[in-house]
N, C-alpha and C positions, 0 to 999 in steps of 0.2 A: 416677095413683093406683092403678088396677087392676093395672098391672104391678108396682108396688111391693108391693102386697098379695100377689100371686102369688109374688114373689121371697121375701117374708118367710115365707110358709107353706112354700115349698120349703126354705128354710134350717132351719125348725123340724123338718120331716120328716127332713132330713139330720142334724140334731142327734139325733133319736130313733134313726136308723139307726146312727150312730156309737156311741151309748150301748149299743145292743143288741149291736153287733159287738165292742165293746171290753171289755164286762163279763166274758165268758168268758176273754178274753186276760189280763186282770188276775189272775184266779184261777189260770189255768194258769201264768202267769209266776211267781206267788208260789210255787206248788208246785214248779216247776222249780228256782227259786233255792234254795228250802229243801232240796231233794234234793241239789243240788250242794254246799251248805254242810255237809251231813251226810255227804258222801263217797259218795253214791249217784248212780246214773245218772239216775233219775227219768223221769217221763213227759214227753212233748213239751208245750210250752206251749199247743198247739192241742188237747190231749186233751179239755178241757171241751166244745169244739164237737162232738167225736165222741160224748161221753157224752150230750149233749142230743139229738143227732140219733138216737142209738140208743133213747133213752127215748121220743121222739116216734113212733117206729115200733112200739113195743110196745103191746099191748092194755092198756086201763085196767081194773083189777079193783077193784070197790067192795064193801064189806061190806053185808050185807043190811039192817042197822039204820042205815046212813048216811043222815043227813037232808040237806035242801037246803043247809044251812050247809056241810057237808063237801064237797058237790059244787061249790059256787060259789067256795069259798075260794081255790083255785089261780088262777082267772081274776081274782078281785077283788084278791088280793095282788099279782099280776103287774101289773095295771093301775095300782094305787096306786104301786108302785115305779117304773113307767114314767113316771107323772105327776111324781113327785118328781125323777126323772132329767131330765125335760124342763124343770124349773124351775131347776136348778142350772147355772150357766155352765160349760161344759167347754172349748170352743175358740172360742166367740164370745159376745158380750154382748148385742147388740141383737136379740133374738128375740121372737116374739109372747108366749110364756109368761113371758118375763122380767118383764113388767109385773106378774104375780102371783107372781113368785118371791120369796116372803117366808120368813124363817127360821121364823116361827111356823107358817106353812102347811105347810112341809116336815116339821116336828116332828109336826104333826097327821096328815099322811099316813102317816108311819112308825108312829105310835101306832095308827091305824086298822088298818093291815096286821097289826100285832102282835095286836090285839084279835081279829080274825077268825081268825088262825092259831091262837091259843090256844083259841078256841071250837071250831075243827075238831079240835084235839087232844083236847078233852074229849068231843066228839060221839060218837065210837065207843065210849067207855067202857073203853078198855084202860088198864092200869096205866102203861105207858110214855107214852101220850098225856097222861094226867093229870099225871104227874110232870114231863114237859117243859113243859106249859102253866103249872104252878105256878112252876117255876123261871124261865120266861120272864117271867111276870108280876112276879116278884120283881126281876129285872134291869130290867124296864121301869119299875117304880115308883121305882127309884133313878136310872136313866139319864135319864129324861125331865126331872126337875127340874134335873139338872146341865146338860142341853142348853139348857133355857130360861134358866138363869142365864148360860150362855155367850152366848146371843142377847142377853140384857139388857146384858151387859158390852160386847159389840161395838156394840150400838145406842147405848150411852152415848158411845162414841168416835166413831162415824160419824154419829150423830144419826138413824138410821133402822134398821129391820129388813129393808128391801127389799134383796135381794142385788145388783141392778144398781147401786143408789146406794152400797152399801158398797164394791163393787169400784171404782167411779169415785173414791170418796174415797181409797181406798188407792193407786190409780194416780196420783192428783194429787200425791202426795208430802207430804201434810199430816199424816201419821200420826206420823212420827218414832219415837223409842224409847219404847214404851209397855209398862210392866210388866204392866198389866192384860191387854193382848193376848197377851203371852207366857204368862201363867197360863191365859187362856182357851184358847189353843192346846193346852196340855198337858191340860187338862180334856177338851177335845173329842176328842183322840187316845185318851184312856182310855175315853171313852164309845164311840168307834168300835170299839175292840177288843172291848168287852163286847157291843155291839149286834150285831156280826157273828159272835159266837161263836168268836173267835180265841183262841189261847193267850195268857195263862194262864187266861182265863175258861172256855173250852171248846176242845175239840180237834175240828175239823171232819173229821179223817181217821179217826176211830174211832167206834164205836157202843157204847162201854162204858157200861153203865147207871148207874154211879156218877157219871159226869161229863157225859154228853150232855144238851144242852138242845134245840137246834133239831132235831137228828136224831130225838129222841124224839117230837116232834109230827108228823113226816112219815113215820113208819114204815109207816103204813097206805096211803100213796099209791103209785101205780104208773103206768107209762106216761106219757101226755101230761100228766096232772095233776102227777106228780112232776117232769117236765121244767119245767113252769111254775113250780113252787115253787123248784126249784134255780136257774132263771134269775132269779127275783125276788130270791133271796138274793145272787146275783152282782151284780145291779143295786144292791142295798142297799150292798154294799161299794164299788161305783163311786160311788154318791151321796156317801158319807162322804169318800172320797178327793178327789172333785171339790169338795166343800164346803170341806174344809180348804184345798185349793189356791186356790180362788176367794176365800176370806176372808183368807188370810194370805200368799199368794204368787200374785196374779192376773196377774203379768207374762207377756205373750205372748198374751193373749186378743185376738181380732180385735174391734176396736171401730170403728164407723163411724157417723157421723151421717146421711149421705145415701145410704149404700149400702156394701156390702162389696166389697173388691177381692179378686180370685181369689188373688193372691199372699198377701194378708193372711190369708185363710181357710186356705190351705195352711200358713202359718207358725203359725197358732193350733192346727191339728191336730198339727203336728210337736211343738209344746211340750206339747200334751195327751198325746201318746204318751210323751214324756220323763217327764212327771209320773207316768204310770201305771207305767212301768218303775222309776222311783225309788221309788215307793210299794211295788211288789212286792218290791224288794230290801230296803227298810227293814223291811217286815213279816217277811220271811224271816229277816233277821238277828236281829230281836227275838225271834221264836218259837224259834229254835235257841239263844238265850242265856238263856231263862227256862224254868222248869218249870211244869207245870200246877198251879194252886192248888186247894185244896179248895173245894167249892161255898159253904160258909159264909164263906169269906174274900172272896168276891165283894162282899159288903156293904161290907167295909173298902175294897176296891179302888175301887168306885164312890163310896163316901163320900168318898174322897180327891179324886175328880173334882169332887164337889159343893162341897167346901170350897175347892178351888182356884178354881172359878167364882165363889163368893161373895167370895173374896179379890180376884178380878179386879174385881168391882163396887166393893168397898171401896176398893181402890187408886185406881180412877178417881175416886171421890168425893173422896178425900183430895187427889189431884192437882188437881182443879178448885178445891177450897177454898184450897189453898196458892197 
């Protein structure tokens, strides 16, 4: 019993280490693929590791009127994103945090992180911080209902909002062709794009005041605090990619009832890396194919996600009735 508990805790720690190590790789691979598609040489996929290390070595400079909210937000946001990453199955399923890995809980963690980050943006009192916080609140007010409707649609199909149970249901082969799941997938992809500030909602590579959202809230951060904020943003992208993969394409996850086999774990990690590389390529292809939209068009963009999620629920009910 004790040995099993130690093994389980060790696997959970390994899960955290893999998440922390792969989040910058996902961002770096996306930037590299995007540069190649645009005909540029681009930075190395490992450049985000260097950026984070450089920021960790720099001195943290705080404004004189910064309150405790501004000071603790980087650590709190990073911890919340790490907790969300620990709940989402990435390469293995039966982990200690899997028992509390619920879609509603993950949405709550992401919403809490957004709340404190918006407060930190307002805390200093700069125009950029207030602008970014208001825009992020607008995006969150539209994205969170869409995610909840997606969770409701998936729960109607699988019978639960617990991620391990949903993964097992999909792996059992009892899903078949579900229109509601296809609509939920499209809605979740739209929300993931908006939540992570990717094109066409935001451009993470610029600091143009007319378009930036996330960057506007973190302009006053520096050094270690900025490194934690950037690492949390990378983890957020990883959480959404892993969530989409675990809900709609969980094949390759290491699953064991009595214990994990080493070869099975390696296979799960290999599939996880393939998922990340495929996601990086798809994000890059999408971003070079579309243009940045105006801020006020984001409402229509996320409204489409909410409508698709509602339609997913309606189709599920219609299918059950028929």
